[in-house]
Structure formats: structure tokens, C-alpha cells
N, CA, C and O atoms as a GROMACS GRO file, in nm:
protein
  312
    1MET      N    1  10.913   8.885  13.198
    1MET     CA    2  10.804   8.803  13.157
    1MET      C    3  10.850   8.716  13.041
    1MET      O    4  10.925   8.762  12.955
    2LYS      N    5  10.805   8.591  13.037
    2LYS     CA    6  10.834   8.500  12.926
    2LYS      C    7  10.719   8.507  12.826
    2LYS      O    8  10.602   8.495  12.864
    3ILE      N    9  10.753   8.526  12.699
    3ILE     CA   10  10.652   8.543  12.596
    3ILE      C   11  10.683   8.453  12.478
    3ILE      O   12  10.797   8.449  12.430
    4LEU      N   13  10.582   8.380  12.431
    4LEU     CA   14  10.593   8.298  12.311
    4LEU      C   15  10.497   8.356  12.208
    4LEU      O   16  10.377   8.366  12.233
    5ILE      N   17  10.550   8.394  12.094
    5ILE     CA   18  10.468   8.448  11.987
    5ILE      C   19  10.454   8.341  11.880
    5ILE      O   20  10.554   8.296  11.823
    6LYS      N   21  10.329   8.300  11.852
    6LYS     CA   22  10.301   8.197  11.753
    6LYS      C   23  10.238   8.260  11.631
    6LYS      O   24  10.154   8.349  11.642
    7SER      N   25  10.280   8.214  11.513
    7SER     CA   26  10.221   8.266  11.391
    7SER      C   27  10.221   8.160  11.282
    7SER      O   28  10.313   8.080  11.271
    8ALA      N   29  10.113   8.161  11.203
    8ALA     CA   30  10.103   8.076  11.085
    8ALA      C   31  10.086   8.160  10.958
    8ALA      O   32  10.064   8.105  10.850
    9TRP      N   33  10.096   8.294  10.971
    9TRP     CA   34  10.078   8.382  10.856
    9TRP      C   35  10.202   8.379  10.768
    9TRP      O   36  10.314   8.392  10.816
   10GLY      N   37  10.180   8.362  10.638
   10GLY     CA   38  10.290   8.360  10.542
   10GLY      C   39  10.294   8.484  10.456
   10GLY      O   40  10.233   8.586  10.489
   11SER      N   41  10.365   8.476  10.348
   11SER     CA   42  10.388   8.591  10.262
   11SER      C   43  10.262   8.640  10.190
   11SER      O   44  10.263   8.751  10.136
   12ALA      N   45  10.156   8.562  10.187
   12ALA     CA   46  10.032   8.606  10.124
   12ALA      C   47   9.972   8.726  10.195
   12ALA      O   48   9.898   8.805  10.135
   13ASP      N   49  10.002   8.741  10.323
   13ASP     CA   50   9.957   8.858  10.400
   13ASP      C   51  10.080   8.917  10.469
   13ASP      O   52  10.108   8.885  10.584
   14PRO      N   53  10.154   9.003  10.400
   14PRO     CA   54  10.281   9.051  10.450
   14PRO      C   55  10.273   9.125  10.583
   14PRO      O   56  10.364   9.116  10.665
   15THR      N   57  10.165   9.198  10.606
   15THR     CA   58  10.154   9.272  10.731
   15THR      C   59  10.138   9.177  10.848
   15THR      O   60  10.208   9.188  10.949
   16GLN      N   61  10.045   9.084  10.836
   16GLN     CA   62  10.025   8.984  10.944
   16GLN      C   63  10.152   8.900  10.963
   16GLN      O   64  10.189   8.868  11.076
   17ALA      N   65  10.218   8.865  10.853
   17ALA     CA   66  10.336   8.779  10.859
   17ALA      C   67  10.451   8.846  10.934
   17ALA      O   68  10.531   8.777  10.999
   18SER      N   69  10.461   8.976  10.926
   18SER     CA   70  10.574   9.046  10.990
   18SER      C   71  10.551   9.080  11.137
   18SER      O   72  10.646   9.105  11.210
   19PHE      N   73  10.425   9.081  11.180
   19PHE     CA   74  10.396   9.119  11.318
   19PHE      C   75  10.474   9.040  11.424
   19PHE      O   76  10.524   9.102  11.518
   20PRO      N   77  10.486   8.908  11.415
   20PRO     CA   78  10.561   8.836  11.520
   20PRO      C   79  10.704   8.888  11.538
   20PRO      O   80  10.755   8.893  11.650
   21PHE      N   81  10.766   8.927  11.430
   21PHE     CA   82  10.904   8.973  11.435
   21PHE      C   83  10.913   9.114  11.493
   21PHE      O   84  11.001   9.144  11.574
   22HIS      N   85  10.823   9.201  11.450
   22HIS     CA   86  10.821   9.337  11.505
   22HIS      C   87  10.783   9.336  11.654
   22HIS      O   88  10.841   9.409  11.734
   23HIS      N   89  10.687   9.253  11.689
   23HIS     CA   90  10.646   9.244  11.830
   23HIS      C   91  10.757   9.182  11.915
   23HIS      O   92  10.781   9.227  12.027
   24ALA      N   93  10.822   9.080  11.864
   24ALA     CA   94  10.932   9.018  11.938
   24ALA      C   95  11.042   9.119  11.965
   24ALA      O   96  11.099   9.122  12.074
   25ASN      N   97  11.073   9.202  11.866
   25ASN     CA   98  11.175   9.306  11.886
   25ASN      C   99  11.134   9.404  11.994
   25ASN      O  100  11.216   9.443  12.077
   26ALA      N  101  11.008   9.443  11.995
   26ALA     CA  102  10.960   9.536  12.096
   26ALA      C  103  10.968   9.474  12.236
   26ALA      O  104  11.013   9.540  12.330
   27PHE      N  105  10.925   9.350  12.250
   27PHE     CA  106  10.931   9.283  12.380
   27PHE      C  107  11.076   9.264  12.425
   27PHE      O  108  11.109   9.290  12.541
   28ALA      N  109  11.162   9.219  12.334
   28ALA     CA  110  11.303   9.197  12.369
   28ALA      C  111  11.371   9.328  12.408
   28ALA      O  112  11.454   9.330  12.499
   29ALA      N  113  11.336   9.436  12.340
   29ALA     CA  114  11.396   9.566  12.372
   29ALA      C  115  11.360   9.611  12.513
   29ALA      O  116  11.435   9.687  12.575
   30GLU      N  117  11.246   9.565  12.562
   30GLU     CA  118  11.204   9.600  12.699
   30GLU      C  119  11.252   9.498  12.803
   30GLU      O  120  11.217   9.507  12.920
   31GLY      N  121  11.334   9.403  12.758
   31GLY     CA  122  11.395   9.310  12.852
   31GLY      C  123  11.318   9.180  12.877
   31GLY      O  124  11.354   9.103  12.965
   32HIS      N  125  11.213   9.156  12.799
   32HIS     CA  126  11.136   9.033  12.817
   32HIS      C  127  11.205   8.915  12.749
   32HIS      O  128  11.278   8.933  12.651
   33ASP      N  129  11.181   8.797  12.800
   33ASP     CA  130  11.232   8.673  12.743
   33ASP      C  131  11.130   8.627  12.640
   33ASP      O  132  11.025   8.574  12.675
   34VAL      N  133  11.162   8.648  12.512
   34VAL     CA  134  11.065   8.622  12.406
   34VAL      C  135  11.118   8.518  12.307
   34VAL      O  136  11.238   8.511  12.281
   35GLN      N  137  11.026   8.438  12.254
   35GLN     CA  138  11.057   8.340  12.151
   35GLN      C  139  10.950   8.347  12.044
   35GLN      O  140  10.837   8.389  12.070
   36ILE      N  141  10.985   8.305  11.922
   36ILE     CA  142  10.891   8.302  11.811
   36ILE      C  143  10.873   8.157  11.768
   36ILE      O  144  10.971   8.083  11.753
   37PHE      N  145  10.747   8.117  11.747
   37PHE     CA  146  10.716   7.982  11.699
   37PHE      C  147  10.638   7.996  11.569
   37PHE      O  148  10.527   8.049  11.567
   38LEU      N  149  10.697   7.948  11.460
   38LEU     CA  150  10.634   7.957  11.329
   38LEU      C  151  10.584   7.820  11.286
   38LEU      O  152  10.651   7.718  11.305
   39LEU      N  153  10.465   7.818  11.226
   39LEU     CA  154  10.410   7.694  11.173
   39LEU      C  155  10.337   7.722  11.043
   39LEU      O  156  10.311   7.838  11.010
   40GLY      N  157  10.304   7.617  10.971
   40GLY     CA  158  10.231   7.633  10.846
   40GLY      C  159  10.305   7.722  10.747
   40GLY      O  160  10.426   7.710  10.728
   41GLU      N  161  10.229   7.813  10.686
   41GLU     CA  162  10.286   7.902  10.585
   41GLU      C  163  10.396   7.993  10.639
   41GLU      O  164  10.482   8.037  10.563
   42ALA      N  165  10.394   8.022  10.768
   42ALA     CA  166  10.494   8.113  10.826
   42ALA      C  167  10.636   8.057  10.817
   42ALA      O  168  10.732   8.133  10.819
   43VAL      N  169  10.648   7.926  10.806
   43VAL     CA  170  10.781   7.865  10.798
   43VAL      C  171  10.856   7.915  10.675
   43VAL      O  172  10.979   7.926  10.678
   44THR      N  173  10.785   7.945  10.567
   44THR     CA  174  10.852   7.991  10.445
   44THR      C  175  10.920   8.126  10.463
   44THR      O  176  11.006   8.163  10.383
   45LEU      N  177  10.882   8.200  10.567
   45LEU     CA  178  10.944   8.330  10.591
   45LEU      C  179  11.092   8.318  10.628
   45LEU      O  180  11.165   8.417  10.623
   46MET      N  181  11.136   8.199  10.663
   46MET     CA  182  11.276   8.179  10.700
   46MET      C  183  11.366   8.165  10.578
   46MET      O  184  11.488   8.161  10.592
   47ARG      N  185  11.307   8.157  10.460
   47ARG     CA  186  11.387   8.157  10.336
   47ARG      C  187  11.424   8.302  10.306
   47ARG      O  188  11.338   8.390  10.306
   48THR      N  189  11.550   8.326  10.280
   48THR     CA  190  11.599   8.461  10.256
   48THR      C  191  11.523   8.531  10.145
   48THR      O  192  11.485   8.647  10.159
   49VAL      N  193  11.499   8.461  10.035
   49VAL     CA  194  11.431   8.522   9.922
   49VAL      C  195  11.289   8.564   9.959
   49VAL      O  196  11.240   8.666   9.910
   50VAL      N  197  11.222   8.486  10.043
   50VAL     CA  198  11.086   8.520  10.085
   50VAL      C  199  11.090   8.637  10.183
   50VAL      O  200  11.014   8.733  10.168
   51ALA      N  201  11.177   8.629  10.283
   51ALA     CA  202  11.188   8.737  10.383
   51ALA      C  203  11.220   8.871  10.317
   51ALA      O  204  11.169   8.975  10.359
   52ASN      N  205  11.303   8.870  10.215
   52ASN     CA  206  11.339   8.993  10.145
   52ASN      C  207  11.224   9.051  10.064
   52ASN      O  208  11.223   9.171  10.035
   53ALA      N  209  11.127   8.967  10.028
   53ALA     CA  210  11.014   9.012   9.946
   53ALA      C  211  10.894   9.059  10.029
   53ALA      O  212  10.801   9.119   9.974
   54VAL      N  213  10.895   9.032  10.158
   54VAL     CA  214  10.780   9.067  10.243
   54VAL      C  215  10.794   9.210  10.295
   54VAL      O  216  10.885   9.241  10.372
   55VAL      N  217  10.702   9.296  10.250
   55VAL     CA  218  10.702   9.435  10.293
   55VAL      C  219  10.562   9.467  10.344
   55VAL      O  220  10.468   9.481  10.264
   56PRO      N  221  10.546   9.479  10.476
   56PRO     CA  222  10.414   9.506  10.532
   56PRO      C  223  10.371   9.651  10.511
   56PRO      O  224  10.453   9.739  10.484
   57VAL      N  225  10.242   9.672  10.524
   57VAL     CA  226  10.189   9.808  10.512
   57VAL      C  227  10.215   9.883  10.643
   57VAL      O  228  10.172   9.840  10.749
   58GLY      N  229  10.286   9.995  10.634
   58GLY     CA  230  10.309  10.080  10.750
   58GLY      C  231  10.417  10.034  10.846
   58GLY      O  232  10.433  10.093  10.953
   59TRP      N  233  10.491   9.931  10.811
   59TRP     CA  234  10.598   9.879  10.897
   59TRP      C  235  10.723   9.861  10.811
   59TRP      O  236  10.714   9.850  10.689
   60PRO      N  237  10.841   9.856  10.875
   60PRO     CA  238  10.963   9.829  10.798
   60PRO      C  239  10.959   9.689  10.737
   60PRO      O  240  10.884   9.604  10.785
   61PRO      N  241  11.037   9.664  10.633
   61PRO     CA  242  11.039   9.532  10.569
   61PRO      C  243  11.073   9.420  10.668
   61PRO      O  244  11.143   9.441  10.767
   62LEU      N  245  11.021   9.303  10.638
   62LEU     CA  246  11.046   9.187  10.724
   62LEU      C  247  11.195   9.160  10.737
   62LEU      O  248  11.242   9.121  10.844
   63SER      N  249  11.271   9.180  10.631
   63SER     CA  250  11.415   9.152  10.637
   63SER      C  251  11.483   9.234  10.747
   63SER      O  252  11.575   9.184  10.812
   64GLU      N  253  11.439   9.357  10.769
   64GLU     CA  254  11.496   9.440  10.876
   64GLU      C  255  11.455   9.388  11.014
   64GLU      O  256  11.538   9.380  11.105
   65ALA      N  257  11.328   9.353  11.029
   65ALA     CA  258  11.280   9.301  11.157
   65ALA      C  259  11.346   9.168  11.189
   65ALA      O  260  11.383   9.143  11.304
   66LEU      N  261  11.361   9.082  11.089
   66LEU     CA  262  11.424   8.952  11.109
   66LEU      C  263  11.570   8.969  11.150
   66LEU      O  264  11.619   8.899  11.238
   67ALA      N  265  11.640   9.062  11.086
   67ALA     CA  266  11.781   9.088  11.122
   67ALA      C  267  11.792   9.134  11.267
   67ALA      O  268  11.884   9.094  11.338
   68ALA      N  269  11.699   9.218  11.310
   68ALA     CA  270  11.700   9.266  11.449
   68ALA      C  271  11.669   9.153  11.547
   68ALA      O  272  11.729   9.146  11.654
   69VAL      N  273  11.576   9.064  11.511
   69VAL     CA  274  11.544   8.949  11.596
   69VAL      C  275  11.668   8.861  11.612
   69VAL      O  276  11.700   8.816  11.722
   70VAL      N  277  11.737   8.836  11.503
   70VAL     CA  278  11.859   8.755  11.506
   70VAL      C  279  11.966   8.823  11.590
   70VAL      O  280  12.034   8.757  11.669
   71ALA      N  281  11.982   8.952  11.574
   71ALA     CA  282  12.082   9.026  11.650
   71ALA      C  283  12.052   9.023  11.801
   71ALA      O  284  12.144   9.022  11.883
   72ARG      N  285  11.924   9.020  11.836
   72ARG     CA  286  11.884   9.012  11.978
   72ARG      C  287  11.886   8.869  12.030
   72ARG      O  288  11.859   8.845  12.148
   73LYS      N  289  11.918   8.774  11.943
   73LYS     CA  290  11.926   8.632  11.979
   73LYS      C  291  11.792   8.578  12.030
   73LYS      O  292  11.786   8.497  12.122
   74VAL      N  293  11.685   8.624  11.966
   74VAL     CA  294  11.552   8.573  11.997
   74VAL      C  295  11.540   8.438  11.929
   74VAL      O  296  11.556   8.430  11.807
   75PRO      N  297  11.510   8.331  12.003
   75PRO     CA  298  11.494   8.199  11.939
   75PRO      C  299  11.373   8.197  11.846
   75PRO      O  300  11.266   8.249  11.878
   76ILE      N  301  11.394   8.136  11.729
   76ILE     CA  302  11.286   8.116  11.633
   76ILE      C  303  11.272   7.967  11.612
   76ILE      O  304  11.365   7.900  11.569
   77HIS      N  305  11.154   7.915  11.643
   77HIS     CA  306  11.125   7.773  11.628
   77HIS      C  307  11.038   7.753  11.506
   77HIS      O  308  10.936   7.820  11.490
   78VAL      N  309  11.078   7.659  11.418
   78VAL     CA  310  10.999   7.631  11.298
   78VAL      C  311  10.960   7.485  11.295
   78VAL      O  312  10.893   7.441  11.202
   0.00000   0.00000   0.00000
């Protein structure tokens, strides 16, 4: 299945902001063709300093999820 995950959530809401990356990892792990599309405030998550500071409630840090997305070669559109 082809899946596009869109998000505009930025670092002001760390849990919402990290969901696209955690969900993309889950879909990619199951063999789906997944892409992430970031707009608005979510674009700032691509800055290393911002990604390292985002820690969602009950989920691993965004930096870990982002590293896994990159390792799986999931396209990220900003």
C-alpha cells in the first residue's frame, strides 16, 4: 500500500510532532511504501537542534524516530 503522512505539527506539541515519524517507521517495517510530507511548523523539525529537543510523551525521542526513517530511506518532503 502507498501511504503519505502529512503533518503541520511543530515542536510546540512534541507528541503530535513525532507521530508522523513513528507511524512511518511502523508502516515501512511492514513493507508499505510510505512518504512523509511536512508543512508549516513541522518543517522546523528537520533542523538537528530542534529534532534533538523534541521528546514526546510515551514515545522515544524524535531524533531516534527520524534516524530510523532516514535509515529506511523513507522520503521526507518539506
